[in-house]
C-alpha positions in Angstrom: -17.6 -29.7 72.9 -17.0 -29.3 76.4 -20.3 -27.6 78.3 -19.2 -23.8 79.0 -21.0 -22.1 82.0 -22.6 -18.1 81.7 -23.6 -16.6 84.4 -26.7 -13.8 83.8 -28.3 -11.1 86.0 -31.5 -10.6 83.6 -34.1 -7.9 85.2 -32.9 -8.6 88.8 -32.2 -12.4 89.3 -29.4 -14.0 88.5 -28.6 -17.4 87.4 -26.4 -19.8 84.9 -26.8 -21.4 82.1 -24.5 -24.3 80.9 -24.0 -24.6 76.8 -22.3 -26.8 74.7 -22.6 -24.5 71.8 -20.4 -21.3 71.6 -20.9 -19.3 74.7 -19.7 -16.1 72.9 -23.1 -16.0 71.0 -25.1 -17.4 74.0 -24.0 -14.1 75.8 -24.9 -11.8 72.1 -27.9 -13.3 72.6 -28.6 -12.5 75.9 -27.2 -8.8 75.5 -30.2 -8.5 72.7 -32.6 -9.9 75.3 -31.2 -6.9 77.8 -31.7 -4.9 74.8 -35.5 -5.6 74.4 -36.2 -5.7 78.1 -35.1 -2.1 78.4 -37.0 -1.3 75.0 -40.3 -3.0 76.7 -39.5 -1.2 80.2 -38.9 2.5 78.7 -42.1 2.0 76.3 -45.0 0.8 78.6 -42.9 2.1 81.9 -44.4 -1.4 83.2 -42.2 -2.1 86.6 -43.3 -5.9 87.4 -40.3 -8.0 85.9 -42.5 -10.8 85.1 -44.9 -8.1 83.2 -41.9 -6.8 81.6 -40.9 -10.5 80.8 -44.0 -11.2 79.2 -43.7 -8.4 76.9 -40.7 -8.4 76.0 -41.5 -12.6 75.0 -44.6 -11.3 72.9 -42.6 -8.6 70.9 -39.5 -11.7 70.2 -42.4 -13.5 69.1 -43.8 -11.0 66.5 -40.1 -10.6 65.2 -39.5 -13.9 64.7 -43.1 -14.5 63.1 -42.1 -11.7 60.9 -39.0 -12.6 60.1 -40.5 -15.8 59.0 -43.2 -14.9 56.8 -40.5 -12.4 55.1 -38.3 -15.7 54.6 -41.2 -17.7 53.4 -42.3 -15.1 50.9 -38.7 -14.8 49.4 -39.3 -18.6 48.9 -42.5 -18.7 47.2 -40.7 -15.5 44.9 -37.8 -17.7 44.3 -39.9 -20.5 43.6 -42.4 -18.4 41.2 -39.4 -17.6 39.0 -38.1 -20.5 38.6 -41.8 -21.4 37.7 -41.4 -18.8 35.1 -38.2 -19.7 33.4 -39.3 -23.4 32.9 -42.6 -21.9 31.9 -41.0 -19.8 29.5 -38.0 -22.7 28.6 -41.4 -25.2 27.3 -43.2 -22.4 25.6 -39.9 -21.5 23.4 -39.8 -25.5 22.7 -43.3 -25.8 22.4 -43.2 -22.6 19.6 -40.1 -24.3 17.8 -42.0 -27.5 17.0 -44.6 -25.4 15.7 -42.8 -24.1 13.7 -40.8 -27.3 12.4 -44.3 -28.9 11.8 -45.4 -25.8 9.6 -42.0 -26.0 7.5 -42.5 -29.6 7.1 -45.6 -29.2 5.4 -44.9 -26.6 2.7 -46.5 -23.2 2.5 -50.1 -22.7 3.6 -52.7 -22.6 0.9 -55.7 -20.0 1.9 -59.1 -21.1 1.2 -61.8 -17.9 0.3 
């Protein structure tokens, strides 16, 4: 894929980004960044672009970590579920073998 160029203006700074990836995806990412910058600006009442950038970066990294934590928990749940299924299968197989073994021995004699 040929490099595509995206012109951006974020926090009063204009620049261009070359990308081999889909330029629409990059544009969507830039829009999300602008949205998050606006959130920080409105909530913090900070006007310094560097501070806004840093606060926005921290918020985005926080989002990323939370999503990774949720994904990790979901993977753990799925793994636990698979382990439970396997434990149940082994338990049923063992019970079947015990029952078969008891049947092969005939009636049990109880001594008092």
